[in-house]
C-alpha positions in Angstrom: 75.5 107.5 191.5 77.3 104.2 191.9 80.7 104.5 193.7 82.3 101.5 195.5 85.4 103.3 196.6 86.6 106.9 196.6 89.7 108.6 197.8 89.9 112.3 198.5 92.9 114.2 199.8 93.5 117.7 200.8 95.6 119.9 203.1 94.0 121.4 206.2 95.9 123.3 208.9 99.1 121.8 207.6 97.9 118.3 208.2 97.5 115.8 205.4 94.0 114.4 205.2 93.2 111.1 203.6 89.7 109.9 203.6 88.4 106.5 202.4 84.7 106.4 201.8 83.4 102.9 201.4 79.9 101.4 200.6 78.7 104.6 198.9 75.8 103.8 196.6 72.1 104.7 196.1 70.7 103.0 199.1 73.5 103.4 201.7 75.4 106.6 201.7 76.6 108.0 205.0 75.8 111.6 205.7 78.9 112.3 207.6 82.2 110.9 208.8 85.1 111.7 211.1 88.6 112.6 209.7 91.5 111.5 211.8 94.8 113.5 211.6 98.2 112.3 212.8 97.6 113.6 216.3 94.0 114.9 216.4 90.4 114.2 215.3 88.4 117.0 213.7 84.6 117.4 214.1 82.2 115.5 211.9 82.3 116.7 208.3 79.5 116.4 205.8 80.2 113.9 202.9 78.3 116.2 200.6 80.6 119.1 201.4 83.7 117.0 200.9 82.4 115.8 197.6 81.5 119.3 196.4 85.0 120.5 197.3 86.6 117.6 195.5 84.5 118.2 192.3 85.3 121.9 192.4 88.9 121.1 192.3 88.4 118.7 189.4 86.5 121.3 187.4 89.3 123.9 188.0 91.8 121.5 186.5 89.7 120.6 183.5 91.6 123.0 181.2 95.0 121.5 182.0 96.7 119.0 179.7 99.4 116.6 180.7 102.6 116.5 178.5 105.4 114.0 178.3 108.8 114.7 176.9 112.4 113.3 177.0 115.6 115.1 177.8 119.1 114.0 178.6 120.0 113.2 182.2 122.5 116.0 182.6 119.9 118.5 181.3 117.3 117.1 183.6 119.6 117.7 186.6 120.2 121.3 185.6 116.4 121.7 185.2 115.7 120.3 188.7 118.4 122.6 190.1 116.8 125.6 188.4 113.4 124.8 189.8 114.8 124.3 193.3 116.9 127.6 193.1 113.9 129.6 192.0 111.7 128.1 194.8 108.8 127.2 192.5 106.2 124.9 194.2 106.4 122.5 191.3 108.0 121.9 187.9 104.7 122.6 186.1 104.6 126.2 187.2 108.3 126.7 186.3 107.7 125.4 182.8 104.6 127.5 182.4 106.5 130.7 183.2 109.3 129.6 180.9 106.8 129.4 178.0 105.2 132.7 179.0 108.6 134.4 179.0 109.4 133.1 175.5 106.0 134.3 174.2 106.7 137.8 175.6 110.2 137.9 174.1 108.7 137.0 170.8 106.3 139.9 171.1 109.3 142.2 171.5 111.1 140.8 168.5 108.0 141.1 166.4 107.6 144.8 167.4 104.1 144.2 168.8 102.3 146.6 171.2 104.0 146.2 174.6 104.1 147.8 178.0 107.3 149.5 179.1 108.6 151.3 182.1 111.6 153.6 182.0 113.3 154.7 185.2 115.3 157.9 185.3 117.8 159.1 187.9 118.7 162.7 187.4 119.9 165.9 189.0 117.1 168.4 189.0 119.5 171.3 189.4 120.6 170.8 185.8 119.4 173.9 184.0 116.4 173.3 181.8 116.3 169.5 182.4 112.8 169.4 184.0 111.3 171.3 181.1 113.0 169.1 178.6 111.8 165.9 180.2 108.3 167.2 180.5 108.3 168.4 176.9 109.4 164.9 175.7 106.6 163.3 177.5 104.0 165.7 176.1 105.4 165.1 172.6 104.7 161.4 173.1 101.3 161.7 174.9 99.9 158.7 173.0 102.6 156.4 174.5 102.8 157.8 178.0 100.4 156.2 180.4 101.5 157.4 183.8 104.6 158.8 185.6 105.7 158.9 189.2 108.3 161.4 190.5 110.3 160.8 193.7 112.7 163.1 195.5 115.8 161.1 196.5 117.7 163.9 198.2 118.2 167.7 197.9 119.5 167.2 194.3 118.6 163.8 192.9 115.3 162.7 191.6 113.8 159.4 190.3 111.1 159.3 187.8 109.3 156.2 186.6 107.4 156.5 183.3 105.0 153.8 182.2 104.5 153.6 178.5 102.6 151.5 175.9 103.4 151.2 172.2 105.6 149.5 169.7 108.8 148.1 171.2 111.0 150.1 168.8 109.1 153.4 169.6 109.5 152.8 173.4 113.2 152.2 173.1 113.6 155.3 171.0 111.8 157.4 173.6 113.8 155.9 176.4 117.0 156.8 174.5 115.9 160.4 174.0 115.2 160.7 177.8 118.6 159.2 178.6 120.5 161.5 176.4 119.4 164.6 178.2 122.1 166.4 180.1 121.7 165.8 183.8 120.2 162.3 183.5 122.6 160.1 185.3 121.0 156.7 184.6 118.1 155.4 182.6 116.7 151.8 182.4 114.0 150.5 180.2 112.0 147.4 181.3 109.7 145.8 178.8 106.7 143.6 179.5 103.5 142.6 177.7 99.9 143.7 177.5 99.0 140.1 178.4 96.7 139.7 175.4 98.9 137.1 173.8 99.3 135.0 176.9 96.8 132.2 177.6 94.8 132.9 180.8 91.6 131.8 182.4 88.3 133.2 181.1 86.8 132.8 184.6 86.3 136.3 186.1 83.8 135.2 188.7 86.1 136.2 191.6 83.5 138.3 193.5 84.4 141.9 192.5 83.7 144.0 189.4 86.3 145.7 187.3 86.1 149.4 186.6 87.5 149.2 183.0 
């Protein structure tokens, strides 16, 4: 490998490291070097290990593409304010999440299979309410994935029901649950199965999945 000059940078213990490797080629390649920080010197580090770490970072970014687009100055300022207010580390992550959000909302509009969670707040003293809520869930066993029941006080309960199905079907079931006498509040939150969202195919993170 012929390389006359190489810059590598990384963060280490909150110090910014900048290493300049010179004279690296087939016949003279140093096996180690010292890295100087602002106020300290760390022990000798192997050039091979630094190179491996650098190349690993390059490979992990290989599926990314750089885009360029134009917007009005006022719109750009509002964009920058949004990124700052939401405390994203960078604008790229903010844009990625905006795109994902739009993809999920399109799933809902197209009535695709989605994930939904309905949260119920109700008075369990209401006659027959527990039986009615249980019967509704049994009648939609193909949609109900799981439920969690919490006692809030001597009278009030909270129940979170996780569902999977067509967006219209989940809304209809949430409406039926909400209409029951004794239910004080019901809120449906829709999400996605994730199948339509681009994601990494690399699952080599050191632990198996049970599914």
